[in-house]
MARTORTI-904001 format. One line per 2 residues: number of its first residue (from 1); their letters; for each residue x, z, y of N, C-alpha, C. Coordinates in Angstrom, 3 decimals, padded with zeros to 6 digits. Example, Ala and Ser with C-alpha at 12.3 -4.5 7.8 and 13.67 -1.06 7.14 Angstrom:
2
1 = AS = 013.190:007.800:-005.690:012.300:007.800:-004.500:013.200:007.800:-003.300 | 012.850:007.080:-002.250:013.670:007.140:-001.060:012.900:007.870:000.030
This chain:
259
1 = MK = 153.968:127.469:238.414:154.663:127.278:237.008:153.848:127.552:235.671 | 153.146:128.827:236.002:152.157:128.938:234.559:151.094:128.226:234.507
3 = SL = 150.428:127.891:235.579:149.183:127.028:235.832:149.985:125.752:235.487 | 151.017:125.290:235.821:151.219:123.888:235.277:151.246:123.893:233.738
5 = FL = 151.828:124.690:233.216:151.992:125.255:231.864:150.842:125.005:230.877 | 149.860:125.511:231.457:148.600:125.993:230.935:147.727:124.598:230.882
7 = KF = 148.469:123.669:231.929:147.386:122.310:231.883:147.992:121.268:230.834 | 149.487:121.536:230.993:149.955:120.323:230.068:149.721:120.976:228.935
9 = NF = 149.740:122.136:228.308:148.861:122.733:227.042:147.490:122.361:226.644 | 146.480:122.337:227.654:145.367:121.976:227.545:145.645:120.417:227.077
11 = LL = 146.336:120.018:227.989:146.278:118.407:227.635:146.781:117.892:226.515 | 147.755:118.479:225.933:148.443:118.209:224.862:147.409:118.447:223.669
13 = TS = 146.561:119.601:223.642:145.757:120.287:222.934:144.875:119.127:222.410 | 144.414:118.644:223.815:143.202:117.756:223.555:143.332:116.417:223.101
15 = YL = 144.699:116.127:223.265:145.305:114.711:222.810:145.119:114.689:221.435 | 145.991:115.847:220.897:146.076:115.796:219.662:144.720:115.944:218.673
17 = LA = 143.709:116.374:219.320:142.636:116.546:218.376:141.568:115.562:218.913 | 141.993:114.739:219.851:141.098:113.854:220.194:140.430:112.980:219.055
19 = DY = 141.409:112.766:218.263:140.721:111.878:216.708:139.999:112.445:215.600 | 139.947:113.895:215.850:139.291:114.723:214.762:138.004:115.210:215.184
21 = NF = 137.049:114.683:214.320:135.433:115.584:214.700:135.087:116.697:213.627 | 135.161:117.730:214.196:134.994:119.241:213.626:132.838:119.354:213.151
23 = EN = 132.775:119.585:211.815:131.593:119.948:211.500:131.581:121.434:210.852 | 130.674:121.835:211.224:130.540:123.539:210.793:129.357:123.665:209.680
25 = IT = 129.919:123.333:208.025:128.945:123.706:207.456:128.856:124.760:206.603 | 127.330:125.397:206.719:127.091:126.827:206.105:125.640:126.859:205.311
27 = VR = 125.367:128.132:205.058:124.253:127.917:203.942:122.987:127.277:204.432 | 122.930:127.098:205.512:121.570:126.303:205.971:122.049:124.605:205.869
29 = DG = 123.317:124.288:205.474:123.495:122.797:204.824:123.701:122.797:203.489 | 123.411:123.888:202.853:123.285:123.825:201.101:124.635:124.647:200.892
31 = LS = 125.434:125.245:201.400:126.496:126.015:200.984:125.784:127.273:200.360 | 126.765:127.717:199.363:126.468:129.042:198.309:126.392:130.234:199.199
33 = DD = 127.451:130.421:200.255:127.669:131.379:200.828:128.557:131.281:201.992 | 128.397:131.627:203.361:129.280:131.417:204.580:130.447:131.855:204.337
35 = QC = 130.736:133.169:203.549:132.079:133.569:203.501:133.112:132.704:202.428 | 134.171:131.658:203.071:134.242:131.159:201.891:136.005:131.601:201.518
37 = LS = 136.506:131.697:200.385:137.455:132.290:200.103:138.706:131.520:199.938 | 138.408:129.951:198.961:139.594:129.061:198.778:138.852:127.570:198.971
39 = IS = 139.695:126.800:199.343:139.505:125.586:198.969:140.448:124.608:198.553 | 140.020:123.745:197.843:140.993:122.719:197.062:140.224:121.370:196.983
41 = SD = 141.239:120.083:196.395:140.658:119.079:196.391:141.065:118.465:195.059 | 140.389:117.794:194.541:140.966:117.224:192.944:140.934:115.979:192.915
43 = KS = 141.156:115.305:191.852:141.828:113.842:191.503:140.490:113.127:191.577 | 139.276:113.193:192.058:138.481:112.463:192.402:138.094:112.531:193.726
45 = GF = 138.795:113.491:194.509:138.366:113.593:195.811:137.302:114.288:196.523 | 136.468:115.345:195.392:135.925:116.047:195.765:136.849:117.386:196.934
47 = IW = 135.913:117.933:197.373:136.265:119.345:198.024:135.646:120.168:197.202 | 136.599:121.285:196.845:136.054:122.361:196.172:136.090:123.826:197.220
49 = IG = 135.088:124.496:197.246:135.009:125.541:197.924:134.751:126.998:197.194 | 135.579:128.053:196.915:134.987:129.187:196.604:134.778:129.977:197.440
51 = TN = 133.635:130.852:197.007:132.847:131.747:197.917:132.448:133.092:197.222 | 132.077:134.075:197.669:131.446:135.101:197.281:130.433:135.116:196.369
53 = EG = 129.582:133.857:196.348:128.373:133.886:195.655:128.477:132.410:194.890 | 129.604:131.838:194.268:129.564:130.770:193.674:130.453:129.805:194.002
55 = LN = 130.386:128.615:193.205:131.538:127.442:193.522:130.963:126.076:194.163 | 131.432:125.551:195.175:130.717:124.604:195.975:131.737:123.167:195.878
57 = RF = 131.083:122.070:195.318:131.842:120.762:195.573:130.865:120.028:196.261 | 131.870:119.607:197.357:131.520:119.076:198.545:132.017:117.700:198.321
59 = DG = 131.046:116.403:198.678:131.572:115.345:198.372:131.295:114.409:199.969 | 131.367:115.359:200.889:131.393:114.713:202.315:130.179:114.300:202.941
61 = YS = 128.990:114.627:201.987:127.493:114.876:202.606:127.161:115.823:202.442 | 126.672:116.596:201.287:126.319:117.835:200.984:127.091:118.456:199.416
63 = PK = 126.806:119.648:199.444:127.338:120.642:198.816:126.483:120.795:197.549 | 127.216:120.807:196.114:126.601:121.327:195.120:127.062:122.395:194.426
65 = IY = 126.132:123.519:193.951:126.701:124.443:193.777:126.908:124.996:192.333 | 127.752:125.554:191.994:127.895:126.137:190.357:127.938:127.518:190.400
67 = RS = 127.525:128.048:189.443:126.916:129.614:189.412:127.380:129.727:187.986 | 127.489:130.933:187.931:127.714:131.556:186.486:126.177:131.657:185.657
69 = NP = 126.108:131.797:184.589:124.991:131.730:183.492:125.233:132.417:182.559 | 124.848:133.635:182.263:125.047:134.249:181.096:124.917:133.854:179.780
71 = FD = 124.193:132.938:179.647:123.349:132.282:178.508:124.158:131.090:178.366 | 125.136:130.465:179.264:125.694:129.300:178.958:127.195:129.201:179.088
73 = ST = 127.833:128.930:177.956:129.584:129.681:177.981:130.138:128.350:178.616 | 129.839:127.098:178.930:130.139:126.150:179.657:129.796:126.495:181.014
75 = AL = 129.153:127.321:181.342:128.985:127.471:183.377:130.226:128.510:183.643 | 130.182:128.527:185.009:131.484:129.432:185.799:131.163:130.709:184.874
77 = SG = 132.493:131.227:184.476:132.306:132.782:184.184:132.125:133.968:184.900 | 132.097:133.391:186.312:131.690:134.496:187.250:131.524:133.724:188.866
79 = NK = 130.615:134.441:189.728:130.215:133.932:190.807:131.249:134.158:191.848 | 131.972:135.184:192.213:132.807:135.641:193.101:133.966:134.786:192.713
81 = IF = 134.488:133.717:193.503:135.516:132.858:193.154:136.674:133.070:194.091 | 137.748:134.058:193.504:138.840:134.431:194.127:139.996:133.509:194.524
83 = DT = 140.190:132.341:193.721:140.865:131.175:194.139:140.816:129.972:193.347 | 141.116:128.872:193.923:140.763:127.927:193.536:142.557:126.862:193.370
85 = YT = 142.699:126.130:192.310:143.927:125.578:192.387:144.133:124.059:191.611 | 144.349:123.237:192.254:144.479:121.702:191.673:145.703:121.791:190.945
87 = DK = 145.951:121.230:189.491:147.353:120.600:188.948:147.709:119.666:189.233 | 149.069:119.340:188.436:149.595:118.285:188.710:148.806:116.775:188.316
89 = DG = 147.825:116.897:187.351:147.070:115.676:186.919:145.658:115.922:187.334 | 145.632:116.505:188.560:144.399:116.721:189.514:143.072:117.539:188.638
91 = YL = 143.494:118.610:188.016:142.186:119.011:187.568:142.192:120.414:188.163 | 141.070:120.783:188.302:140.596:122.059:189.065:140.606:123.221:188.139
93 = WI = 141.409:124.373:188.506:141.125:125.833:187.801:140.657:126.411:188.783 | 139.884:127.676:188.459:138.793:128.242:189.185:139.117:129.997:188.719
95 = ST = 139.657:130.845:189.403:139.857:132.807:188.789:138.417:132.872:189.599 | 137.813:133.564:188.491:136.787:134.609:188.757:137.242:136.253:188.606
97 = DK = 136.222:136.890:188.501:136.570:138.364:188.520:137.028:138.891:186.898 | 137.416:137.650:185.844:137.619:138.287:184.580:138.153:137.118:183.781
99 = SI = 138.075:135.658:184.393:138.747:134.930:183.678:139.086:133.706:184.947 | 140.020:132.620:183.969:140.469:131.544:184.686:139.385:130.256:184.028
101 = DK = 139.131:129.352:184.733:138.192:128.590:184.385:138.738:126.972:184.707 | 138.586:126.062:183.719:139.034:124.937:184.055:137.599:123.594:184.067
103 = YL = 137.814:122.862:185.224:136.488:122.299:185.301:136.675:121.046:184.347 | 135.890:120.333:183.737:136.164:119.353:182.781:135.179:118.259:183.732
105 = HG = 135.836:117.208:183.953:134.843:115.904:184.891:134.121:115.189:184.116 | 134.565:115.218:182.824:133.758:114.024:182.030:132.228:114.881:181.944
107 = SN = 132.216:116.165:181.067:130.839:116.738:180.941:130.404:117.859:182.241 | 130.958:117.814:183.221:130.430:118.420:184.476:130.345:119.935:183.801
109 = SF = 131.664:120.505:183.139:131.253:121.526:182.473:132.405:122.677:183.077 | 132.471:123.475:182.333:133.841:124.518:182.828:134.552:125.093:181.277
111 = KR = 135.737:125.208:181.154:136.226:125.730:180.047:136.831:126.820:180.216 | 136.367:128.351:179.489:136.805:129.659:180.275:138.061:129.854:179.346
113 = FS = 138.869:130.587:179.957:140.262:131.529:179.533:139.927:132.879:180.097 | 139.391:133.735:179.359:139.596:135.055:179.218:140.790:135.426:179.764
115 = TG = 140.605:136.541:180.932:142.057:137.244:181.211:141.912:138.731:181.614 | 140.371:139.085:180.881:140.298:140.587:180.993:140.019:141.126:182.283
117 = TS = 140.458:140.644:183.355:140.779:141.154:184.614:140.951:139.873:185.611 | 140.681:140.074:186.704:140.926:139.410:187.865:142.082:138.374:187.951
119 = PT = 142.272:137.379:187.882:143.325:136.487:188.078:143.921:136.692:189.904 | 145.047:136.751:190.090:145.533:136.779:191.462:146.265:135.978:191.780
121 = YI = 146.874:135.134:190.883:147.931:133.703:191.408:147.866:132.985:190.421 | 147.780:131.445:190.787:147.972:130.528:189.780:148.856:129.486:190.114
123 = VE = 149.840:129.052:189.073:150.971:128.292:189.612:151.145:127.325:188.005 | 151.518:126.035:188.055:151.641:125.200:187.051:153.584:124.912:187.003
125 = DN = 154.000:125.210:185.686:155.349:124.878:185.590:155.892:123.466:185.304 | 156.859:122.925:185.019:157.467:121.606:184.712:156.808:121.263:183.403
127 = NG = 156.627:122.214:182.180:156.257:121.701:181.048:154.918:121.820:180.571 | 153.994:121.626:181.252:152.332:121.417:181.477:152.024:122.537:180.723
129 = NI = 152.419:123.993:181.512:151.716:125.026:181.700:151.320:125.762:182.742 | 150.061:126.267:182.636:149.193:127.035:183.902:149.750:128.546:183.601
131 = WV = 150.124:128.902:184.679:150.734:130.731:184.484:149.706:131.265:185.352 | 149.239:132.361:184.999:148.453:133.186:185.619:148.362:134.691:185.889
133 = AT = 148.692:135.033:186.939:148.825:136.446:187.106:148.037:137.528:187.351 | 147.664:138.453:186.667:146.288:139.407:186.882:146.129:140.712:187.136
135 = LS = 145.389:141.284:187.854:145.274:142.566:188.581:145.980:143.630:187.998 | 145.605:143.516:186.252:146.022:144.698:185.457:146.484:144.491:184.106
137 = NG = 146.296:143.003:183.883:146.372:142.966:182.175:147.593:141.575:181.905 | 148.434:141.963:182.648:149.906:141.211:182.819:149.820:139.643:183.234
139 = LF = 150.605:138.619:182.680:151.108:137.563:182.739:150.225:136.562:181.632 | 149.554:135.325:182.164:148.961:134.630:180.877:149.646:133.353:181.199
141 = RI = 149.904:132.807:180.161:150.380:131.384:180.081:149.455:130.399:179.262 | 148.885:129.146:180.100:147.885:128.339:179.009:148.548:126.904:179.062
143 = NK = 148.845:126.554:177.806:149.388:125.198:177.312:148.307:124.237:177.305 | 148.538:123.378:178.316:147.058:122.277:179.080:146.969:121.172:177.786
145 = SN = 148.210:121.313:176.813:147.809:119.896:175.851:147.026:120.542:174.338 | 147.139:122.023:174.326:146.266:122.374:173.126:145.657:123.830:173.487
147 = NK = 145.265:124.027:174.608:144.693:125.522:175.170:145.289:126.781:174.596 | 146.412:126.540:173.928:146.884:127.875:173.587:147.071:128.696:174.787
149 = VT = 146.961:129.981:174.479:147.198:131.217:175.518:147.657:132.018:175.005 | 149.041:132.473:175.650:150.009:133.483:175.521:149.645:134.483:176.515
151 = NF = 149.352:135.813:176.353:149.855:136.827:177.198:150.851:137.559:177.293 | 151.555:138.056:178.275:152.762:138.609:178.292:152.425:140.093:178.954
153 = KF = 152.501:140.898:178.184:152.543:142.345:178.779:153.767:143.535:178.732 | 153.983:144.319:179.535:154.527:145.563:179.702:154.275:146.154:178.433
155 = SP = 155.864:146.219:177.523:155.763:147.185:176.448:157.024:148.424:176.688 | 156.585:149.634:176.922:157.411:150.510:177.076:158.945:150.740:175.645
157 = LD = 158.469:150.010:175.003:159.323:149.724:173.558:160.299:148.654:173.444 | 159.808:147.835:174.453:160.544:146.710:174.508:161.291:146.408:175.641
159 = PT = 162.475:146.444:176.062:162.891:146.047:177.342:162.918:144.649:177.637 | 162.707:143.507:177.001:162.773:142.658:177.299:161.732:142.202:177.811
161 = SI = 160.669:142.688:177.424:159.268:142.560:178.094:158.894:142.346:179.454 | 158.034:141.827:180.158:157.833:142.049:181.293:157.582:143.139:181.812
163 = SS = 158.253:143.535:183.326:158.120:145.147:183.599:156.823:145.503:184.494 | 156.045:145.044:184.461:154.811:145.585:184.447:153.649:144.774:184.639
165 = NQ = 152.259:145.335:184.220:151.051:144.407:184.179:150.339:144.169:185.449 | 150.750:144.775:186.217:150.063:144.980:187.481:150.462:143.786:188.868
167 = FT = 149.382:143.235:188.866:149.862:142.259:190.472:148.576:142.678:191.716 | 148.787:141.819:192.390:147.563:142.132:193.684:146.913:140.840:193.994
169 = HT = 145.995:141.018:194.627:145.593:139.544:195.601:146.107:139.615:196.589 | 146.890:140.742:197.263:147.500:140.542:198.470:148.700:139.762:198.235
171 = QN = 149.416:139.894:197.432:150.932:139.141:197.087:150.690:137.712:197.606 | 151.568:137.384:198.380:151.698:135.698:199.042:151.902:135.234:197.725
173 = TS = 152.992:135.173:197.008:153.544:134.544:196.085:154.143:135.211:194.852 | 153.506:135.275:193.853:154.399:136.138:192.548:154.864:135.160:191.489
175 = II = 154.693:134.101:191.497:155.036:133.350:190.291:156.050:131.841:191.128 | 157.114:131.593:190.536:157.830:130.708:190.950:158.857:129.873:189.752
177 = VD = 159.007:128.860:189.847:159.844:127.792:188.978:161.274:128.009:189.494 | 162.230:128.112:188.982:163.434:127.722:189.751:163.941:125.884:189.144
179 = SN = 165.250:125.720:189.623:165.621:124.357:188.930:165.975:124.441:187.636 | 165.923:125.282:187.150:166.356:125.335:185.496:165.034:125.262:184.824
181 = DN = 163.896:125.434:185.547:163.033:125.533:184.652:162.280:126.797:184.195 | 163.117:127.901:184.698:163.114:129.044:184.490:161.766:129.911:185.541
183 = MW = 161.152:130.674:184.875:160.185:131.390:185.600:160.816:132.806:186.567 | 160.352:133.040:187.281:160.541:134.453:188.218:159.044:134.717:188.672
185 = IA = 158.871:136.130:187.886:157.716:136.654:188.162:157.807:137.930:189.407 | 157.242:138.330:190.277:156.803:139.399:191.396:155.499:140.390:190.763
187 = TQ = 155.778:141.388:190.630:155.047:142.506:189.904:154.448:143.674:190.928 | 153.915:144.646:190.655:154.310:145.691:191.459:155.234:146.986:191.289
189 = NG = 155.711:146.251:190.062:156.757:147.330:189.445:157.943:146.588:189.074 | 158.637:145.927:189.929:159.584:144.894:189.562:159.765:143.387:189.552
191 = LN = 160.961:143.180:189.698:161.048:141.372:189.646:161.277:141.133:188.137 | 160.956:139.975:187.837:161.114:139.496:186.412:161.828:138.102:186.363
193 = FF = 162.860:137.546:185.550:163.196:136.371:185.168:162.954:136.098:183.881 | 162.239:135.258:183.720:161.683:134.383:182.391:162.639:133.196:181.949
195 = DS = 163.315:133.501:180.782:163.866:132.423:180.221:162.775:131.472:179.483 | 162.993:130.117:179.856:161.930:129.508:179.262:162.389:129.048:177.682
197 = KS = 163.831:129.572:177.376:164.061:129.020:176.213:164.206:130.098:175.239 | 164.289:130.955:175.468:164.003:132.507:174.512:163.210:132.998:174.876
199 = EI = 162.364:132.973:175.861:161.022:133.516:176.194:161.302:135.018:176.015 | 162.113:135.573:176.623:162.364:136.834:176.860:162.807:137.207:178.574
201 = FR = 162.127:138.416:179.040:162.461:138.712:180.582:163.648:139.431:180.726 | 164.176:139.376:181.759:165.009:139.971:182.397:164.414:140.807:183.562
203 = RF = 164.633:142.376:183.581:164.689:142.774:184.795:164.887:142.990:185.834 | 164.339:143.191:187.323:165.362:143.828:188.481:164.452:144.783:188.892
205 = YS = 165.267:145.821:189.101:164.567:147.030:189.706:165.575:147.523:190.966 | 164.631:148.132:191.929:165.312:148.773:192.821:165.798:150.349:192.604
207 = KK = 167.318:150.486:192.811:167.600:151.912:192.438:168.342:152.339:193.985 | 167.885:153.545:194.039:168.248:154.352:195.443:169.918:154.591:195.694
209 = GD = 169.883:153.886:196.587:171.744:154.108:196.719:172.358:153.008:196.357 | 171.729:151.941:195.568:172.423:150.594:194.995:172.104:149.585:196.027
211 = IS = 173.045:149.117:196.683:172.598:147.847:197.606:172.830:146.389:196.767 | 173.046:146.803:195.250:173.180:145.717:194.524:171.726:145.401:193.740
213 = TI = 170.867:146.188:194.278:169.595:145.636:193.133:169.007:145.492:194.561 | 167.579:144.795:194.255:166.435:144.767:194.934:165.945:145.790:196.025
215 = SS = 165.572:145.458:197.002:164.924:146.691:197.891:163.584:147.530:197.641 | 163.180:147.047:196.744:161.680:147.750:196.381:161.123:147.018:195.307
217 = NI = 160.572:148.009:194.460:159.983:147.489:192.857:158.724:147.063:193.135 | 157.888:147.278:194.654:156.792:146.300:195.184:156.992:145.202:195.663
219 = IN = 156.862:144.157:195.160:157.072:142.783:195.745:155.893:142.118:196.460 | 156.080:141.558:197.656:154.816:140.987:198.315:155.022:139.491:198.150
221 = TI = 156.260:138.607:197.964:156.508:137.427:197.884:157.967:137.036:197.292 | 157.710:135.824:196.667:159.144:135.222:196.060:159.154:134.011:196.658
223 = YF = 160.265:133.150:196.777:160.396:131.870:196.931:161.889:131.319:196.702 | 161.734:129.918:196.105:162.867:129.410:195.582:163.415:128.170:196.626
225 = DG = 164.262:128.509:197.120:164.877:127.273:197.972:165.846:126.353:197.556 | 166.026:126.340:196.199:166.875:125.470:195.454:168.009:125.677:195.071
227 = NF = 168.800:126.624:195.482:169.657:127.412:194.958:169.769:129.111:194.835 | 168.706:130.036:195.656:168.266:131.070:196.025:166.846:131.582:195.445
229 = VW = 167.025:132.705:194.806:165.242:133.504:195.184:165.653:133.897:196.167 | 164.471:134.087:196.759:164.136:135.118:198.039:163.252:135.968:197.722
231 = VG = 163.557:137.297:197.788:162.576:138.396:197.442:161.798:139.330:198.765 | 160.665:139.034:198.973:160.305:140.157:200.129:159.427:141.088:199.515
233 = SP = 159.955:142.314:200.133:159.086:143.471:199.990:158.851:144.287:201.194 | 158.240:145.485:201.023:157.999:146.341:202.089:159.100:146.935:202.803
235 = KG = 160.116:146.910:201.891:161.444:147.383:202.428:162.608:146.477:202.883 | 162.256:145.193:202.561:163.307:144.141:203.243:163.132:142.694:202.314
237 = LD = 164.273:142.124:202.975:164.318:140.702:202.169:165.765:140.703:201.182 | 165.698:140.355:200.007:166.525:140.276:199.103:166.894:138.659:198.876
239 = KI = 168.174:138.376:198.439:168.562:137.023:198.088:169.078:137.294:196.355 | 168.931:136.428:195.419:169.509:136.100:194.464:170.125:135.124:193.945
241 = DI = 171.253:135.099:193.792:171.594:133.844:193.220:171.485:133.348:191.639 | 170.808:132.269:191.306:170.237:132.383:189.902:171.369:132.164:188.931
243 = NN = 172.536:131.609:189.510:173.443:131.262:188.287:174.326:132.726:187.938 | 174.306:133.582:188.608:175.125:134.946:188.312:174.120:136.122:188.250
245 = FN = 172.559:136.135:188.987:171.979:137.101:189.221:172.713:138.020:190.137 | 173.638:137.740:190.962:173.970:138.733:191.996:172.739:138.855:193.063
247 = VS = 172.230:140.292:193.487:171.439:140.598:194.497:171.963:140.894:195.659 | 171.622:140.215:196.888:172.283:140.647:198.202:170.947:141.214:199.054
249 = RE = 171.032:142.080:199.825:169.891:142.618:200.658:170.374:141.956:202.012 | 169.199:141.133:202.551:169.747:140.394:203.863:168.846:141.240:205.067
251 = SK = 167.819:141.890:204.983:167.042:142.301:205.761:166.247:143.607:205.459 | 166.180:144.835:206.288:165.220:145.786:206.256:163.834:145.904:206.733
253 = KN = 163.634:144.693:206.955:162.177:144.660:207.493:161.210:144.650:206.168 | 159.657:144.594:206.809:158.820:144.433:205.939:158.601:142.677:205.781
255 = WN = 158.546:141.949:204.694:158.497:140.977:204.400:157.222:140.378:203.690 | 156.191:139.809:204.076:154.708:139.539:203.361:154.959:137.894:202.964
257 = SM = 155.726:137.067:203.691:155.793:135.710:203.307:157.077:134.919:203.838 | 157.138:134.113:203.561:158.666:133.363:203.515:158.454:131.857:204.992
259 = L = 157.081:132.004:204.938:156.512:130.529:205.708:156.432:131.228:206.966
């Protein structure tokens, strides 16, 4: 029975892969580095590969390498590419060790938006803003229409500020948009609800012995299913009703991803 299953599995795999040809592209083929950290496609159909040693644009034939240049402010801000993100208009955004860069198709150059430290997550809302979480410099919002940058940071004197300035590269998802166009931001010290109209933060912290609070202040991932925000942490899975902000703890296991 096991032998029959293995034969069936082999035949199914062979059938599914029959129409695909795989090609291995390395530094010998012009890639800047063999360790690829991110892959995205843009509105022109190019494939962009981020590596430890620069950004690569692949047209289906050969890579074109983009690297940082300390004497050129229109070049990449850094050579280690942590992530690439394509927005709703098809434009590419690149996170380096200290900036988020936007690729400008017409001039084949980059527009830098300094973040002071490495961006950890990039997402776009429904109002034309790019949101960027960073390692230790809080949250950034970039208005795509006028390039205005707003930096949201924790303030111990302001209870309506974000709960922490710290995010990590190991977080699966740290920023989401709900059905009311409000933002939810998961940090390394609490969860935050950002009201897009008042532009203030509401903090959610874990409290020992209180099951009506989130399981942990260290958050690995968040997800919105259309009705509820799900919060995954090292201590469990929580569900939050976006209408009344009620928290219910669903599981005590470690959650890193909702997918």
